[in-house]
C-alpha positions as CSV (number, residue, x, y, z in Angstrom):
1,M,163.6,-62.1,136.5
2,Q,166.1,-64.0,134.2
3,L,166.5,-63.0,130.6
4,P,167.8,-65.9,127.6
5,N,171.4,-64.7,126.8
6,Y,172.9,-65.9,123.6
7,Q,176.5,-66.2,125.6
8,K,175.6,-68.2,128.1
9,A,173.8,-70.6,126.0
10,K,176.5,-71.2,122.7
11,S,178.8,-72.3,125.9
12,R,178.7,-76.1,126.2
13,N,180.4,-77.5,129.5
14,K,181.3,-80.9,130.4
15,D,179.3,-81.0,133.6
16,Q,177.5,-83.8,134.5
17,V,173.6,-83.3,133.6
18,I,171.9,-84.2,137.1
19,R,168.6,-86.6,137.3
20,E,166.0,-85.0,139.5
21,E,162.3,-86.5,140.0
22,Y,159.5,-84.2,139.5
23,Q,157.5,-83.2,143.1
24,K,154.5,-82.2,142.8
25,N,153.8,-78.7,145.0
26,K,150.6,-79.7,146.5
27,Q,150.3,-75.9,148.1
28,Y,149.5,-75.0,144.7
29,Q,146.8,-77.7,143.6
30,N,143.4,-75.5,144.2
31,L,145.4,-72.4,142.2
32,G,143.4,-73.2,139.0
33,R,140.2,-74.4,140.2
34,G,137.1,-73.4,138.7
35,K,139.4,-71.8,135.7
36,T,140.1,-73.1,132.3
37,Y,143.1,-73.1,129.9
38,H,143.8,-73.2,126.6
39,V,147.3,-74.3,125.0
40,K,147.9,-73.1,121.3
41,T,151.3,-75.3,120.4
42,Y,153.5,-74.1,117.3
43,G,156.2,-76.3,115.9
44,C,157.7,-79.5,116.3
45,Q,157.3,-82.8,117.6
46,M,159.3,-81.7,120.8
47,N,157.0,-78.7,121.3
48,E,153.4,-81.3,120.9
49,H,155.2,-83.5,123.4
50,D,156.2,-80.8,125.7
51,T,152.4,-79.1,125.7
52,E,151.5,-82.8,126.3
53,N,153.5,-82.3,129.7
54,I,151.8,-78.5,130.3
55,K,148.5,-79.4,129.9
56,A,149.0,-82.5,132.7
57,L,150.7,-79.7,134.8
58,L,147.9,-77.0,134.7
59,E,145.2,-79.7,135.5
60,E,147.0,-80.7,138.6
61,L,146.4,-77.2,139.8
62,G,143.0,-77.6,138.9
63,F,142.8,-76.3,135.4
64,Q,140.0,-77.9,132.6
65,E,141.1,-77.3,129.0
66,E,138.9,-75.4,127.1
67,E,138.8,-75.6,122.8
68,D,138.1,-72.3,122.2
69,Y,140.4,-69.9,123.6
70,E,138.5,-67.1,123.8
71,K,136.3,-68.6,126.4
72,A,139.5,-69.7,128.3
73,D,140.3,-67.9,131.8
74,L,144.1,-68.9,130.7
75,V,145.7,-69.0,127.3
76,L,149.6,-70.2,126.9
77,L,151.3,-70.1,123.4
78,N,153.8,-72.9,123.2
79,T,156.6,-71.7,120.6
80,C,158.8,-72.0,117.7
81,S,161.5,-69.9,116.7
82,I,162.7,-72.6,113.4
83,R,161.4,-70.4,110.7
84,E,159.9,-66.4,110.7
85,N,156.3,-67.4,109.6
86,A,156.4,-69.2,113.3
87,H,157.0,-66.0,114.8
88,N,154.8,-64.2,112.8
89,K,152.0,-66.7,114.2
90,A,152.8,-66.1,117.4
91,F,153.2,-62.5,117.7
92,G,150.2,-62.6,115.6
93,M,148.3,-64.5,118.2
94,L,149.8,-62.5,120.6
95,G,147.8,-59.2,119.4
96,R,144.8,-61.4,119.1
97,L,145.0,-61.8,122.7
98,K,145.5,-58.1,123.5
99,H,142.2,-57.4,122.2
100,L,140.8,-60.4,124.1
101,K,142.4,-58.9,127.3
102,E,140.6,-55.6,127.1
103,K,137.8,-57.3,127.4
104,K,138.3,-59.9,130.2
105,K,140.3,-58.3,132.7
106,D,141.1,-61.3,134.5
107,L,142.5,-63.1,131.7
108,I,145.7,-64.9,132.2
109,I,148.6,-64.6,128.9
110,G,151.6,-67.3,129.4
111,L,154.2,-67.6,126.6
112,C,156.8,-70.7,126.3
113,G,159.0,-72.8,123.9
114,C,162.1,-71.7,121.6
115,M,160.6,-68.1,121.1
116,A,161.2,-67.2,125.0
117,Q,164.8,-68.0,124.3
118,E,165.5,-65.3,121.7
119,E,167.2,-61.8,123.2
120,G,165.0,-59.9,120.8
121,V,161.9,-61.9,121.6
122,M,162.3,-61.1,125.1
123,D,163.4,-57.5,124.7
124,E,160.0,-57.3,123.0
125,I,157.9,-59.0,125.1
126,L,159.5,-56.2,127.7
127,H,158.4,-53.2,125.5
128,Q,155.4,-53.9,123.3
129,Y,153.5,-56.7,125.5
130,R,153.5,-56.2,128.9
131,F,149.6,-57.6,129.1
132,V,151.7,-60.8,129.0
133,N,151.8,-62.3,132.3
134,F,154.3,-65.1,132.5
135,V,156.9,-66.4,130.4
136,F,158.8,-69.5,130.8
137,G,161.9,-71.3,128.3
138,T,162.5,-74.8,127.1
139,H,164.7,-75.7,130.3
140,N,162.0,-75.0,133.4
141,L,158.5,-76.4,131.9
142,H,158.6,-77.9,135.5
143,H,158.4,-74.0,136.6
144,L,155.3,-73.4,135.1
145,P,153.3,-73.8,138.3
146,D,155.7,-71.7,140.9
147,L,155.6,-68.6,137.6
148,L,151.9,-69.0,137.8
149,Y,151.4,-69.2,141.6
150,E,153.9,-65.7,141.8
151,N,152.1,-64.0,138.9
152,L,148.2,-64.7,140.6
153,K,150.2,-63.4,144.0
154,S,152.6,-60.3,143.2
155,K,149.9,-59.2,139.8
156,K,153.7,-58.2,138.1
157,Q,154.8,-59.8,135.0
158,E,157.3,-63.1,135.5
159,I,160.0,-64.1,133.2
160,E,162.4,-67.0,134.1
161,V,164.2,-67.8,130.7
162,Y,167.5,-70.1,131.4
163,S,170.6,-69.8,129.0
164,K,172.3,-72.7,130.9
165,E,170.3,-75.7,130.2
166,G,168.8,-77.5,133.2
167,N,168.5,-80.7,135.1
168,L,167.3,-83.8,133.3
169,I,164.0,-83.9,134.9
170,E,162.3,-87.2,135.4
171,G,158.3,-88.1,136.4
172,L,156.7,-85.2,135.0
173,P,152.9,-85.6,134.5
174,V,151.6,-86.3,131.1
175,K,148.0,-85.7,129.2
176,R,149.0,-87.9,126.0
177,A,147.1,-86.6,122.9
178,T,145.7,-90.2,122.4
179,S,145.1,-93.6,124.1
180,Y,147.5,-95.4,121.4
181,K,150.4,-93.1,120.0
182,A,153.1,-91.6,122.3
183,Y,156.2,-89.3,122.0
184,V,159.3,-90.4,124.4
185,N,161.6,-88.0,124.6
186,I,165.0,-89.5,124.4
187,I,167.4,-86.4,124.1
188,Y,167.1,-83.1,124.6
189,G,169.3,-80.0,122.7
190,C,171.9,-80.3,120.0
191,D,175.1,-79.6,119.7
192,K,175.9,-79.8,115.8
193,F,175.5,-75.6,115.1
194,C,174.5,-75.7,111.9
195,T,175.1,-72.4,111.0
196,Y,171.3,-71.6,109.8
197,C,169.7,-73.6,112.7
198,I,168.9,-71.8,116.5
199,V,168.1,-74.6,118.1
200,P,171.2,-75.4,119.6
201,F,170.6,-71.6,121.2
202,T,166.9,-72.3,122.4
203,R,167.3,-76.0,123.0
204,G,170.9,-76.2,124.6
205,K,173.4,-78.3,124.8
206,Q,172.7,-82.4,123.6
207,R,171.4,-84.3,127.2
208,S,170.5,-87.8,126.8
209,R,167.8,-89.2,128.9
210,R,169.3,-92.5,131.1
211,K,168.0,-96.0,129.4
212,E,166.3,-97.1,132.1
213,D,164.4,-94.0,132.4
214,I,163.5,-94.2,128.7
215,L,163.0,-98.1,128.6
216,K,160.7,-98.1,131.7
217,E,158.2,-94.8,130.0
218,V,158.0,-97.4,127.1
219,E,157.1,-100.4,129.4
220,E,154.4,-98.8,131.1
221,L,152.9,-97.6,127.6
222,V,152.7,-101.3,126.3
223,K,151.4,-102.1,129.1
224,E,148.5,-99.9,128.8
225,G,147.8,-100.7,125.1
226,Y,149.7,-97.8,123.8
227,Q,150.6,-99.2,119.4
228,E,153.2,-96.7,118.9
229,V,156.0,-94.9,120.0
230,T,157.9,-91.7,118.4
231,L,161.4,-91.7,120.4
232,L,161.6,-87.9,120.0
233,G,164.8,-85.5,119.7
234,Q,166.1,-82.6,118.0
235,N,168.8,-85.1,116.5
236,V,168.1,-89.0,117.2
237,N,170.9,-90.5,116.3
238,A,173.5,-88.6,119.2
239,Y,171.7,-90.7,121.5
240,G,174.3,-91.9,124.4
241,K,177.2,-89.6,123.0
242,D,177.0,-87.2,126.0
243,L,177.1,-90.6,128.8
244,E,179.2,-92.1,130.6
245,E,178.8,-96.1,129.5
246,H,178.7,-97.2,125.8
247,Y,175.3,-97.0,124.7
248,R,174.3,-95.6,121.3
249,M,170.9,-95.0,119.6
250,E,171.5,-98.0,118.2
251,D,171.3,-99.7,121.0
252,L,168.3,-97.9,122.6
253,L,166.4,-99.0,119.5
254,E,167.2,-102.2,119.8
255,D,166.0,-102.4,123.5
256,V,163.0,-100.5,122.9
257,A,162.5,-103.1,120.3
258,K,162.5,-105.7,122.6
259,T,159.6,-104.6,124.6
260,K,157.4,-105.5,121.9
261,I,155.4,-102.6,121.2
262,P,153.7,-102.9,117.7
263,R,155.2,-99.9,116.3
264,I,158.4,-97.9,117.0
265,R,158.9,-94.3,114.9
266,F,162.2,-91.8,115.5
267,M,163.0,-88.4,114.5
268,T,164.9,-86.7,113.6
269,S,168.3,-87.8,112.2
270,H,171.0,-86.2,110.9
271,P,173.1,-87.8,108.6
272,W,176.4,-87.6,110.3
273,D,175.7,-89.9,113.7
274,F,174.0,-92.7,111.1
275,T,176.0,-95.5,111.7
276,D,175.7,-99.0,110.0
277,R,174.6,-101.0,113.2
278,M,171.8,-98.3,113.4
279,I,171.1,-99.7,109.8
280,E,171.5,-103.0,111.0
281,V,168.8,-102.8,113.9
282,I,166.0,-101.1,111.9
283,A,166.3,-103.8,109.0
284,K,166.4,-106.7,111.8
285,Y,163.1,-105.6,114.0
286,D,159.4,-105.6,112.1
287,N,158.5,-103.4,114.8
288,I,160.9,-100.4,113.7
289,M,159.2,-98.7,111.0
290,P,160.7,-98.8,107.5
291,S,160.3,-95.0,107.5
292,V,163.3,-92.3,108.2
293,H,163.6,-88.9,107.7
294,L,167.1,-88.0,107.0
295,P,166.9,-84.1,106.7
296,V,169.8,-83.5,103.5
297,Q,169.2,-79.3,103.9
298,S,170.6,-79.3,100.0
299,G,172.1,-81.3,97.1
300,S,175.1,-79.0,97.0
301,S,178.3,-79.6,99.0
302,R,179.5,-76.1,99.0
303,I,176.2,-74.9,100.2
304,L,176.1,-78.1,102.7
305,K,179.9,-76.7,103.8
306,L,178.3,-73.2,104.1
307,M,175.9,-74.5,106.7
308,G,177.4,-76.3,108.7
309,R,176.4,-79.7,107.6
310,R,179.7,-82.0,107.9
311,Y,179.4,-84.0,105.1
312,T,179.2,-83.8,101.3
313,K,176.2,-84.8,98.3
314,E,178.4,-87.8,97.9
315,D,178.0,-89.1,101.4
316,Y,174.6,-88.0,102.0
317,L,173.9,-90.3,98.8
318,K,176.4,-92.4,100.2
319,L,174.0,-93.4,103.5
320,F,170.8,-92.4,101.9
321,H,171.4,-96.1,99.5
322,K,173.3,-98.2,102.2
323,I,170.0,-97.6,104.0
324,K,167.4,-98.4,100.6
325,D,169.2,-101.0,100.3
326,T,169.5,-102.6,103.6
327,V,166.1,-102.0,105.2
328,P,162.9,-103.8,103.1
329,N,160.2,-101.7,101.4
330,V,161.9,-98.7,103.7
331,S,160.0,-94.9,103.3
332,M,163.1,-91.8,103.2
333,S,161.5,-88.9,103.8
334,T,163.9,-85.1,103.9
335,D,163.7,-81.4,104.5
336,I,165.3,-79.2,101.8
337,I,165.9,-75.3,102.1
338,V,166.2,-73.4,98.9
339,G,167.7,-69.8,98.8
340,F,170.2,-70.4,101.5
341,P,172.6,-67.0,101.0
342,G,174.6,-67.5,98.4
343,E,172.7,-70.5,97.0
344,T,173.6,-70.1,93.2
345,E,171.4,-71.7,90.1
346,E,174.0,-74.7,89.7
347,D,174.1,-75.4,93.3
348,F,170.6,-75.1,92.9
349,Q,170.5,-77.6,90.3
350,E,173.0,-79.9,91.9
351,T,169.8,-80.3,94.6
352,M,167.3,-81.1,91.8
353,S,169.7,-84.0,90.7
354,L,169.7,-85.4,94.6
355,V,165.9,-84.6,94.5
356,E,166.0,-87.4,91.0
357,E,168.6,-89.5,92.3
358,C,166.6,-90.4,95.6
359,Q,162.8,-89.9,95.0
360,F,161.9,-89.4,98.5
361,D,158.6,-90.5,99.6
362,N,157.9,-87.2,100.9
363,A,160.3,-83.6,101.4
364,F,159.6,-80.5,103.5
365,T,160.4,-77.8,101.5
366,F,161.2,-73.9,102.8
367,I,162.6,-71.2,101.9
368,Y,165.7,-69.8,104.1
369,S,164.6,-68.5,106.9
370,Q,167.3,-65.9,108.6
371,R,167.6,-66.6,112.5
372,E,169.0,-64.0,114.9
373,N,172.6,-64.7,115.9
374,T,173.2,-67.1,113.9
375,P,176.3,-67.4,111.8
376,A,174.2,-67.5,108.4
377,S,172.5,-64.3,109.3
378,K,175.9,-62.6,108.6
379,L,176.5,-63.9,105.1
380,E,175.8,-61.8,101.9
381,D,172.5,-62.7,100.2
382,G,172.8,-61.6,96.7
383,V,169.4,-63.6,95.5
384,S,165.8,-61.9,95.2
385,L,162.6,-63.7,97.0
386,K,161.4,-63.9,93.5
387,E,164.5,-66.2,92.4
388,K,163.9,-68.0,95.7
389,E,160.2,-68.4,95.6
390,E,160.7,-69.6,91.7
391,R,163.4,-72.6,93.4
392,L,160.9,-73.6,95.5
393,Y,158.5,-74.1,93.2
394,R,160.2,-76.1,90.5
395,L,161.3,-78.3,93.6
396,N,157.7,-78.8,94.5
397,E,156.8,-79.7,91.3
398,K,159.7,-82.4,90.8
399,V,159.2,-83.7,94.9
400,N,155.8,-83.9,94.4
401,A,155.7,-86.1,90.8
402,Y,157.9,-88.5,93.2
403,F,155.4,-88.4,95.9
404,L,152.8,-89.6,93.6
405,K,155.1,-92.1,91.9
406,N,155.6,-93.9,94.9
407,N,152.5,-93.7,96.2
408,Q,150.7,-95.5,93.0
409,K,153.5,-98.6,93.5
410,L,151.1,-99.2,96.6
411,I,147.5,-100.1,94.5
412,G,146.5,-103.2,94.9
413,K,149.5,-104.0,98.1
414,V,147.6,-104.5,101.6
415,V,149.2,-102.8,104.1
416,P,149.5,-102.1,107.8
417,V,147.7,-99.2,109.1
418,L,147.4,-98.0,112.4
419,V,143.9,-96.3,112.7
420,E,143.6,-92.7,113.8
421,G,140.0,-91.7,113.8
422,K,137.2,-89.8,111.2
423,N,138.8,-88.3,108.5
424,T,137.1,-85.0,106.7
425,N,135.2,-87.3,103.7
426,G,131.6,-88.7,105.4
427,K,131.0,-89.9,108.1
428,D,132.0,-93.4,107.9
429,G,135.3,-92.8,107.0
430,L,138.4,-92.9,108.4
431,Y,142.4,-92.2,108.1
432,G,145.4,-94.1,109.7
433,Y,148.8,-94.3,108.5
434,T,150.9,-97.4,107.4
435,D,154.2,-99.0,108.0
436,T,156.0,-96.2,105.7
437,N,154.0,-93.7,107.6
438,K,151.7,-92.6,104.4
439,L,148.1,-91.3,105.0
440,I,145.7,-93.7,103.8
441,N,141.6,-93.1,104.0
442,F,139.1,-95.9,104.1
443,A,135.3,-97.0,105.3
444,G,135.6,-98.3,108.4
445,D,133.8,-98.3,111.9
446,I,135.3,-95.4,114.6
447,S,135.3,-98.5,117.1
448,L,138.6,-99.0,114.9
449,T,140.5,-96.2,115.8
450,G,143.9,-97.2,117.7
451,K,144.1,-100.5,116.2
452,I,146.4,-102.0,113.5
453,I,144.3,-103.8,110.7
454,P,145.1,-104.4,107.0
455,V,144.4,-102.1,104.2
456,K,144.0,-102.7,100.5
457,V,145.2,-99.7,98.5
458,T,143.0,-99.0,95.8
459,D,144.3,-95.7,94.6
460,A,147.4,-93.0,95.5
461,K,147.1,-89.4,95.2
462,T,150.0,-86.9,95.7
463,W,149.9,-87.0,99.6
464,S,147.6,-89.6,100.3
465,L,146.2,-93.2,99.2
466,D,142.6,-94.1,99.6
467,G,142.1,-97.9,100.5
468,E,139.4,-100.3,102.0
469,I,140.2,-103.1,105.0
470,D,141.0,-105.8,103.8
471,E,138.8,-108.9,104.8
472,S,140.9,-112.1,103.4
């Protein structure tokens, strides 16, 4: 049994990360024959991509996917720990699975992902959720076949959670969600240690993949006809800072652009590592989408300092305007936390003034969520939940008004859209995303799925656009 340890997870050593090739264990190849699996995913795009690897690993063992978890022989929860809401959803699901297991004695239940890396969560699993068959963390996803085999053989709860990150494993099988959009991990972990964030503990130190491995993966996707890749990392802008050679995010972006993949996106960025040359590369290549997610978290320099963000409001605005002035027609989105411990009404008004100046195309807004073992969890918090909710309401009113305003600017324009499939508006309705990452609905044939087509914007709503295929 290997349990998480925050002290080990916090340590950052200078050891070279070892690159390994995944080796399929043939003795497990029939382990799941005749059985089905269901994976439920919580959280970010990194978790979604981990699930693509998990599904492929399970199918290597002979399992087949089942959409209804109540009918599956194995149910695996791939969890998130960024906010309390994600915790509650996962534990609520475990409660439902407990009742299901009372009826299906042979049901196999697993838990993995970021929650597995938390000491408190694992304590609960050991004492209140003994029915969970196996648990693994974020650093040893490739050990899933071994853990499953050991559990089925021993009939004992198997827990293997590393607090010291493992090696970089290349060549993991992947079952991609679509045949036209793909996630590509470029860096794992984070070394920023923002005071409210548990990710540096759950995902470990920054570890960049080798450029050769990344470019090989993208080139294979191009050959397979993929239209879009999203380069993933907890902080993609830090790519390469841990490598011996001087090769950074801007260099990788340029090399990925040269593969001629039609669309390139990346997330998430930290303002601290966003260089002038990176901005120039985004502006230079048409296949790097003019859409930048740049989390600000707060508009108050005082709160930003308490958050450990390492920039001021003025620093952020300078970077924001530099991107807007350099990248043609760029759309900008952000993350904002309200109600951080010690936030005053004056601090909140600083956030509101930043929103008024930036007029974001999209924003993900949240009430501060206390996370176990983070420095912010020890700060005195004198703001009531009612006041935090009221601030969030006022903030959302303002950001939503700018979403609509920016969308209305597109009415009458023809925009390139990657078609993703049917929408909910009717049998002839399709949906897709523009180059600026805006959702658009329009009439068309399902055969257009996976293609990039011109669509004229006919109407704008707060969170989406309506359009029609441009035949001119």
